[in-house]
N, C-alpha and C positions, 0 to 999 in steps of 0.2 A: 575626135574633134575634130569639125571642119575648118576649113584655111580660108583664108583672104587674101586680095593685094589690093593696092591703092587706086589700082584703075577699076574699081568696084561698078558694075554696070546694076542701075539699080532698076525697079518696077516702082511706079506711084510716082510720087514728084521726086525734080531734079535737083533731090540734095549734095549731090556731089558736085554742081555747078554751085552753089553757094546759096540755095533757095531758103527761105525761112522756114521752109515747111520739110519736116523729114519724110523719111520711104518706111512702106509696112514691110520692104525685104531688100534684101543685097545676094547678089551674086558673084562669083568671085571671077567665072569664067565665061555665063552667056546670062539671059535672061532668066529669073526664077519660074520653074515649070509652074506653079500655082500663081494666077495674075489676083490683083486686087479685089478685094469683094469675095476672094472662093472659099467655100463655107467649110469644108472638108480633107484633108485629106484622101487621095484616091485607094486608098491601101487599109482602108476602117470601113468597118460599117456604119456610118450617121445614127444610124436606129439600133443600135444596140442596147439589148436590156441589161439596166443597170441592177447590182445585188447578188447574191451568192456568196459564197465562199469559195477560194483557192487554199492547197494547202501544197506546199512545198518544202523540197529537202533544205538543209546548209548547203550553202553553194562553195565551189572551189576548197572543198576539205576543210573548213571553218567547225572544226567544234565546238566552238564556244563565243563570246564575246565578252565584252569588260568597259563597253562606251559607247554613247552614240553620235559622238563627235567624229567625222568617214574623214576629218581634212587635216586633223593633228598625225605626229608623226608616232608616239607611242601607244601602245596599248591594240586590241584588238576592235575594230566597229564592228555592230549587230549588221546583220544581213538585211538587206532589204532598204537601207535610209536613204537612198536616191528616191525615193516614195515621195520624200518629203522636199525634199530641196527643189528648185527650179531656177533658172536664170533668165536674164535679160532677154535672150533670144533661143530659138531652137531650128534646128533643121529636118530635113524631112529625108525618109530613108529610101525615098525612091528617085533621089539627084545627090550629085557631088558639091558640095561646098559652095548650098546655099545658106542663108537664113532668114527666118520670120520673127515679128515681134512676140514674145509672151509677157515677161513682165514690161517690157516696155512695149509701147504700141506705135513706135515710131524711131529711126535712127538716122542721124544725120554726119557725113562725114565730112571733116574739113575739106576745102580746097584745095590747101598744101597738103594734106593727107597727114598732118600733125596731129590732130585730137579727132573722135568721136563722141557724139553727143547721142544719149537717149533719154526719151521722155516717157516717165513712167506710165502706165496703164492708171485711170482715177480707180479703177474695178479693184487693183491688186492688192489683197489682204494676207494678212502673216493668219496662222491658223488661233491666235488668240484675239482676231477682228480688230488689232491695228491694220493701219493702210500701211504699202510698202513706200517707203518714202527713200529719196537719193542718200539721206544719211544714211541708211541700212545699207545701200549698196557700197558707199564709201568705207563705211565699217567693215564691212564684208571683204572687200579686196583689202584693205588694210592688216586684218586681222592674217587672211591667208599669207599675204607679202613676207610680215614680221614673226608669225607664231605657226605657222601652217607647217606641212611636209616640207622638205626642200625643193618639191618638182614646181609648186607653185612659184615660190622665188626665181627658179630660175625661167618658167616660164612667162614670167608678168616681166623682167628684167628690162625689157625695152618701154615698158609703161613708165611715166615720168611720177605719174599723182593721179589720183582720183579727184574732180573738184564739184563739188556741190554749188548748182548754179541758181537751183531753188529747189522747194520740197520734190517737185515731180522731175527735175533735171538734173542730170550727172552728165559730165565731161571727163574722158578718161585723155589725159595729154601724153604723148608718145614722145621720146627723145628722139627717134628719127622715121624717115619715111619707110618701117617697115613695111611691105603690104599684106600682111596678113595679120597684124594688129588689131582691125575693124571686131574680125570673129574671134579673135581669141577674148579679149575684154566681152563682147556678146555672150561669151561661155561661161562670163564670171557666174561663180554660186551666190546666191542671194540668202541670207539672214538676217534676223531681228537683231539690234543691237542692244535690246533687254536680255538676249539670251545666256540665261548666266552669268546676267551683271556682276561685277565685282572679282570673277573669276575670271583669271588668264586662261586666254583660249586654247593655249596648249594644255591646259590641265582639265577643262570641262571632260566629264566621265558620264554619267548614269543620269545628265539633266535633260530633257526633253526636249530640241529644239524648236523654236521657234518657229516657223518657217511657211513658205507658201504654197506646198506640194500639197498634190490631191489627197494624202493618207497622212494619218497622224498615229501614233502609237498608243495602241490600247491597254495590251498587258505583256509583262516579258517573263522569264524566269530564266536568270542568267543559266547560261549551259546549257539549257533545254529547247528553251523555245522564245518566240517572239512573233507579235500580232498588230497588224496595222488593220485601220478601218478608217473606209471612206470618210473623208470631211462632208457631211452634208451640207455645209456652207461653201464648200471650196468655190473660190472665187471665179477661176479659169474652167468651166465647165462645160461654156457654150461660146469657147473661142474655137476660131477655124484648126487652130493645132493641137484641140483638146478634143473636139467634137468626136462621139464614137471613143474613146480610149479612157482607159483606166475606169472600166464597167465593173470591176469584182468590188460587192461590201465590204471584204474582209480578206486582207492577204495573210497567210500564217505560216512562219518559217519552222522547222522543228529539225533539232540537229540529232544527228548520229555519229557516233564514233570511227566508223568505216565502211567502206562501198557494198560490203556483203550485208550490214544493218540496214544500209539504206536501200538496197535494193528489194530485201525482202518484206521490209515495211509496206513500201511501194506496192507489190503484190498483193499485200496482205490491206490495201486500201488505208494505211496511215497517210499516204499522202497523192497529190491527183496526175502530177507531171514529173517526168524525169528525163530530163539530156544526158544523154549517155555517150560519155568520151573514149571507152575501154573498147576496141573492136570484139574481143574475145567472150564479153560480154553480152554485148550488141547480138553477136551471132548465135551464143548457147544459153543465155540464162533468160532472155525475154520470148518463153514459151510458158507453153501450160493449158490448162483450160478457158483460165479468163479470156487469154489469148484467141484463142480457140471460138469461142460464142461471142465475141465481139466488144468483151465487156471493156477491154483494154485494146486500146489502138496501136500498135508499133508501124512509124510511117519515116520514112528519110526527107525531109523539107530541104530544097534546092535554095542557095543563095550564090549572089553573084561578089560576096564579099573579096575583098585583098585579101590574101593571107600573108601573115606577118610570119618572122621567123621562129620557130619551131626546134631547141636543139640543148646539147651537152654543152653549156657555156663555161668557156676556163677561164678563171680569174687571173689576168696577164699581170696581178700585184703580187703572184706567185712566181718564184724563179725556175720552177720549172718549167713555166709555162710561157717565159720570155722569146725564146727562140721559133720564129714560124715556121721552120722547116720540122721543128717538136710539134706544134701542132698541127702540121698537116699530115705527120705519121699515125697522132692521135686517130685525124679523120679518115685512114686508110684501114682503121683495123674496125671501123662500124659498118656490121654486114647488113644493109637493109633491107635486101632482094629474099636474104632467107626470112627475113622477120614479118616480111610481106607476104610469103607462102604459110609459115608455121605459127605465125603469131598471131598477124591482123587479117587472118581470112579474105587477104586481095581487097581491102578496104580502103587504102590512104595511097596515094602519092606520095615520091619523095618531094623534100623540099630542096629547094634547087637555087632559092633567091632570098635578099629580106624583103623583097616584094612578089610573093608567089599570088598567081593567078589574076594578075592584072598589067596594064601596059607600063608597068613604073619599072620594072624588073630588065636586067642586063641579058644582052642575047647575043652569041656572035659575037665578031668585031666592032670597036667602036666607030658608032656614026662619025660624018664631019663636026656637028655638031657636040657630040660628047668629046670628040679630040680637044677642041677648042676650048673645053673646061681643063680638060687634063695637060695640055701642052704647059701650062704655065707652071704646073706645079711638077711637070717631069722628073726634075732630079728628089723629088720626095717620096717618089713613086717605085715600088716593083715595075721593072721592065714589064714582066709578063701582064701587067695590067693594059697592055697598049695592041693583048692580042687577043685569042679569043675568051670569052666568058666561062670562067671554071666549072665544071660539071662536076657534082658529088661523084667520089668513087663508084664504080659498080662491081656488083660480083656476078653479074649473067654470064655466060661462055660467050667467048671465050676468055672473058679474065676470070678470076677466082678470090677468095679470101687469103688464099696461099700467096699468090701473087701479090696481092696488096699490101700481106704482112711482109714479104721480100722487099718490096718499095718503103716499106716505113721500117726497117730495118737498116737500110741506106741512109734513109734522112737524118737517121736518130744520129748515127754513127757519123756524117757528116756535122752535125752540132755534137758531137764527143760524147755520146751514150753509147757503149759499146756492154756487151752480154760477158760477163765473167764473175767468176764464184758466186754463183746462182742465181744473179739478178742483174737487171741493167742498170749501170753503174757508170757515173762521169770519170773525168780526170782524176778526181781527189779519193774516189773511190766510193762516195754516195749513193744510198742505189735511188733507182727512181719510184717513188712513191706519192701516190696522192689519195685523197676522201674526195666520195662522189656524195654527196648531201641530198636525201630526198625525202619526202613526204610518204605517209605509210599507204598510199596508193599502186593502181596496180604497174607502175616502172618498174617495179621491181625485177621482175622477169626479165623486159627489155636490159635492166643496167644487169643482171646475172650473165645473160649471153656477150655481152662488148667488154666485160670484166673477163672473161674467159679469152678473148680474144686478144686484150691488152697483156693476160698473163703468158701469152706463146711469144709476146715480145721480153719477156723478163719483167715487166711493170706489175709491181703489187699495189694493189690498190682496197682500200677501205670505203666497205658501205656503211653509211649513216643515216636512218631512220630518225627523223624527226616531226614532232607534230607541228600544226599549222602555226601557231607559238612562237616557236622555238624556231622554226624554221623561216620564218618572217623577220623574226630579229637578226638573224647570222646574214640572212640577208641585205639588210640595213644597214647590218656592220661590215658589209663585206668579208665576211668572215667566212669565208670557205673556199675549196679548191675547186670543184667543179661541182653544176648542179644544173638541172633540167628549168628552160625556162621557155614561155608560151610568148613574145613579143604581139603585142595588139597589133592586128591588121591595123593598116590606115588607105583610106581612098585619094587623101591628099595632104602628103605629110608637110611639114613645116617645123614651127620654133620647136613644138612638142619633141623632135629629134634631138636636140642640144641636151636634155636630162639624158638621153641615151646612149649617146655619142660624143658629146662635148667634151674638150679635155677638162673645163674646169669643173664640170660636173664629177669627173674619177677620183676627186679629192672629197667630195661631198656626202657624206652620210645620210643615207635616205634617196638617193636619187635611183636611177634605175640605169647608169651607167655601172652596170654589173659585172662587165670584163675589165674595167679600169683602162678603159681606152684611151689614150694622150697619141694623139696624131693631127701635127698641123695641117698635113693634105684633105683630113676628115673633115675639121673646122672650117676650111675652106669652100669643099664641097656644100656641107650645112647652109654656109652663107646664100650659095648660090640655089639653092630649094629655096631659103627663105624670100627669096627676092626674087624671083619667078615671075616675071610679068605676065605670062599666059600658061596656056594647058602645055603648050609642047615644050618652054622652056623648063617646066617643072619637071615631064616625061627626063630630057636631056640631063638635067643634074641629077634626077635618082637614079639614075643607071648607071651614071659615072662613078655616084659614089656606090652602088650595090657592085661596082666589079672591084673599087676598092677596099670595100669591106670583104669580098670574098676573096681575095688573094690575100689578107691577112690572117685565115683560117683561125677566127676568135671563138668560131663557135663547132660544132659537131651536126651539123644541119638533119634533121629526123624525118618529119611528114606533115600532110596534113589533107583535111577532106574539104572536100566543095558540096558537101550536105551535113545537117542537122540534123542528128539520129535523137530522135522524139516518139517517147512513149507516153498515150494519157489517157483519161477514161473520158468513157463517150457522152459526160454530161453537160461539154463545152463546144460550143459554138466559137466558129474562128472566118475571117475574111478568105473569100473565095481565092486570093492568089496573093500571097506574102511579097514586100517589097524588094527590091536587088539587093539590098545593103543591110542588114541587122543581125544582130545575134539572137538566140533562140530565145533565153527567162527573159529579157525586157521585150521582146517580142510580144510573149505572149503575155506576160503581163499587163502590156497596154493595149492590145487588141482583141484579145479572146476576153469570152464572155460565158455565163452561165447559162444553158437553154434551160427556157420555161418546160415543166414536166407535162408530156403526153397525159 
């Protein structure tokens, strides 16, 4: 989600100065890339043909679904529902922290920064033909805050209320001059107040959404498939932010129980495009006659996305992980270099930051600007924060796993854990044991290598494989010891980080504070990120936060890639160049098309 500040620069009318007119776009740091009157984004083909079908496999190992409400906490939402919902504004994939009108035709920030007003496009329609009205926006916002997943309440916590000014005008009033709130409210997903009327929002299950997006549900078979058909009456087809986009006439998801079945189904032609996340599969399994004769293309698409943290996340609510020396020791047992050579075919880069592949991560010693942020909380920080940013341990010569395990053993001893009677034990004689919760994917072989190293320290590890629904439930309940999580990349972090790192979120089930982190120094730096008045201020604040988080050792960092590994059939057309900031599947769905037969 893009972020905003109160000193928003605007293109179009001088809304920030209190004009009676609104602006067509806002940018956090500079003028929007696209001027008023632009016809389409530069990374799309505005003349792309419409029609044809796209077949996809279930994403994120979601092997089934039981609801069409992607905003509630309980249940598993169907894949592809994002094709149905729209927001007041939308960002562009070739710039950071800008927004352009989608459901809203213009927007106005109050001179004091304490409210943002949107005027809805009079052409905006739901898929039942009703106009999108301000009352629907208010209903959507209120439902998300009161009955949606806990993350929404955290995200919108600084929004006082949504006020219906008239049928086409909605005003969001803020509790304070929070610099990013205008874009946060611009990203509120909107649905009709008639959707499942009479049913509590958090209990809406298999009722088709009344929404404004380019697609609607055509048919579904719970546990096996769901298909979306492009709405022939889609209201926004000719908007500059939609021209050349969402070209497929039908998008179909088919569900497979495991990666092996999914890959074989792709090769046999059951679906069209796959984004591969396993280095082993990419190197060894994407071959055969259809690859050699060109029927299937295997391609690595470059991107410039900031890469978030991926790693073994420790639940600090568990007593085994409360001591940072223990957590650091567990990191020393992870042999990334061996895995890169033997398992990953040298395809990955080691994760060393919570902000990889961007200018937001810490490096070297703190700058004077970072020190200015860290000094007021020095008494709450590990003194090492004021030194070099920590690098993940390595086993490249002259280092070795044996040396790292010796260091880990010493740290564990300092924390009161010593090896005796066949196990690593604390002073009470209790063995050090924990469970790694995982899904049925390819991570098992990585976990097995890690577990063998931990066993050399006397640590007993149980591996627990759970299907998507059970895994999701246990994560929502914080019912795990350690698990693998990939936190999303962000180009411009802000309020959403409270849900991941904020102390209040640690006790709210369903948030993304999986580690159970409660730290006043982190809360202080989160506030500095949210109130940053310039890109430079934001960079300094995120670098300071990165230092603090890395020295806490709350995660064993893994790896990331600077390409999307995509295999696809040759019947598709695509823009000449992808934008710099994009995720593979949403980019494919929104900008590719079916080529006309020769």
